N, C-alpha and C positions, 0 to 999 in steps of 0.2 A: 638315766634309768634305763636298765635294761631291758629287751623284748618280754623276758619272762616277769617282771614286775609289773610292766604294763598291762600284761595278756592277764594277772591276778588281780588287779585293779580294776580292769574288765567286768570280769567275773563276779568280784565282790560289789560292785555297782549293779549288776544284773541282779544278784540274789537280794541287797536291799531292796531295789524298787520293786521286783515282784511280791504281792500280796493278793487275799482272798479278796477282789473286789464285787461286792455285793447288788450294786447297781451302775451301770454303764450310762454313758451318753448315748444316746440312741442316734445324734445326728452323725456320729462320726462313723464312719464304716472303714473296717482292713479291706486293703486291696486284693486281689486275686493271688500277684504276684507274693505278697506277705504271708496270706494264708497259706498257699501251697508249702512256702517254705516252713513254716509251724508243721503241715501235716507230714512232710518229708522228714523232720524232726523226731516224729512220731512212727514212722516206719523206718528208721534206721536203727531204731532200739535195741538193743539186746534181748533176748528171751533164753530160757533155759533149752539147750538143744538145740537152740534156733530155728523153734517151730512156729514162731510168731502166732500165738492164739489169741490174735485181735481183728477185731473189723472197728472202721469209724463210720458212725454214721453223721453227717453233716446236716442239721435240721434246720432250715431256712423258710419253710412252709409256715408261715402265721397261724392259719388253722392249727397244724401239726401241732406246732408249740404251747397252743392255748390247752389242746388236747391233755400234751404231756403236763401242763403246770397243775391239773386238776389232780394228781398225783405226786407232784415233786415239789414238797414243804420247803425243800433247802434252794430252789430255784425261782422262787415268789420273783424276788427283784431283778433277777438276770435274764430269763427266758422273753420276758417283754424288750428289754433293751439290751442285750447282746447284740455284735455285729454278727458274731458267727455263735452256735450252738451244737454240742458235739456230744453224740452218745456211743461211749465205746462198750463194745461186746466183747465178750471174752466166750472162748471156746468150750463146749459141754466135753464131757468126760465120752460120748461117744466119737468122737474124731480127733480127742488127745491122747487117746490108747494106744498103745505101744504097737497093736494089730490093725490099726484105722487103716481104711483109705487114706485121709487126710495125710497121716504119718508117712505113709509110701510115697504119696504125690509128692511133700516137701522133698524128701530125700532125693528122688528121683528127678525131680522137673526143676527144682530151685537150689538145692544144694548141687546137684548134679553126680551125685554118689553114683559107680559102677558098682553092679550087682551084688558082686562080694562083699563091697564096701557096708553097702545097705545091708546085710545079713549081718556084719560085727557090729554092726551101729545098733541097729533094732535088738543084739543081744543085750548091749550096755543100758538102752533106754528102758527095755523090760526089766532087767535088773533093778533098776533107778525106781520104777515105778512100783514094782511088787516087792523088793525088800529094801531099798534104802530109806524111801518115804512112806510105803505103804498105801500109795495111792490107790490103788484097785479096789479096797475094799469101801470105800464109799464115793458114789458121784459126787456128791456137796465137797468132798473134801478134794477130788479131780479140779473140779472146777474152780475152789477156794485158791487151788496153787496156779490154775492158769490165770485166774484174776489178780494173782498177786505180779505176775510178768507187765500184766495190763499197767499196772500202776508206773512201770519202768517208763513207758512209752507217755503216761500222764506228766511227770517229771519233766522229761525232755521238751515235751511240747510247751508246757507254761514256762520252761526256761527259754527256748527259742523265742517265744513271744517277748517276754520282759528284755530280752537281749536289745530288740528294736523296738523297746518302750511301748507293748502290747498289753494290757492288763489283761488277765484271767481270774476264773474263779472254780474251783474243785468242786464236784457236788456229788454228797453220798444222802445228800437227805430226801430221799423219794421211797415209794411204796413197791418195793419189789415185785410183787404177783401182778400188780394191777399194770405196771409198766412193761412186765415183759406180755401178758395179754395184751396191750396195746401196741407193742413191737410186733406181733404175730397180724392182728387186725388191720392195721394202719401203714406200716412197713413192708408187710409181706416178708416178716424175718421167721425163719423156720427155728423155732425155739428150742427145737430137740440138738439144734446144732450150737446155737448161740443162744446167750442170757446177757441180760445186762450188768456191765462191771462197775461203772459210774458216769456221771456226765462232768461236762466242763464249759463253761462259757469264755468268750472272748471278747476283748472289745477295748474301749478306752474310757478312765474312769471319769466321773461326773464329780465327785468329792475329791478332798484333798487325803492322800495316803496316812492313817495313823502312826502313830511311831512303831516301830517293829521289836517285839517284844519275842525276847528268847532266854532260857536258862544258859547261864554261864557255861563255857566249854569244859572246867574243871569238874562241873557236876554233872555230866554226863558221860566223860571219857575215864576210862580207868586203862594204864598201861602196867603189863606185866612183863 
């Protein structure tokens, strides 16, 4: 068996291990080293133009989890039992526009693009937002575009966790407006800059996993 075959088998094993774990064994905790590895998988995720429109809140305080639970019908089983619970925030239109200070800072201080190069790149980004995808027309459309990129980080974090046999559950079952209000009042988040994108819980399964069900590959793939 060659190395490529082994790697494919390992990846397939991970994909079959991962499932949406609704209740965790609350007696088992993820080590700090393992959770840093999961977060790092999110940090290293790709994003459009490399502008990383995400921020991860790790919510471990029981009182904050209980307040979240009031507005999060999809996490009734995971909030009390998860080893680690994450709220992922997506950047709003205010910071994702081509002319925002955040974009300028990313190009200058993170990407280390020189002045002339930033002007050229900003021009491409402006065309992308105004013409190619028409994002400028709507703050909601801009936020949804940023959120879609945050889901790449979600998949990578869940897969990284599954690779070391840590379970997870992605969560969209929440009331958006009350959660954003809670972020402002209890987490000191400036909701003009960030809003909730999704939540995800991590831990170790309490119950056996049900058989994974998916459509057949031939039913979802068309070749041309």
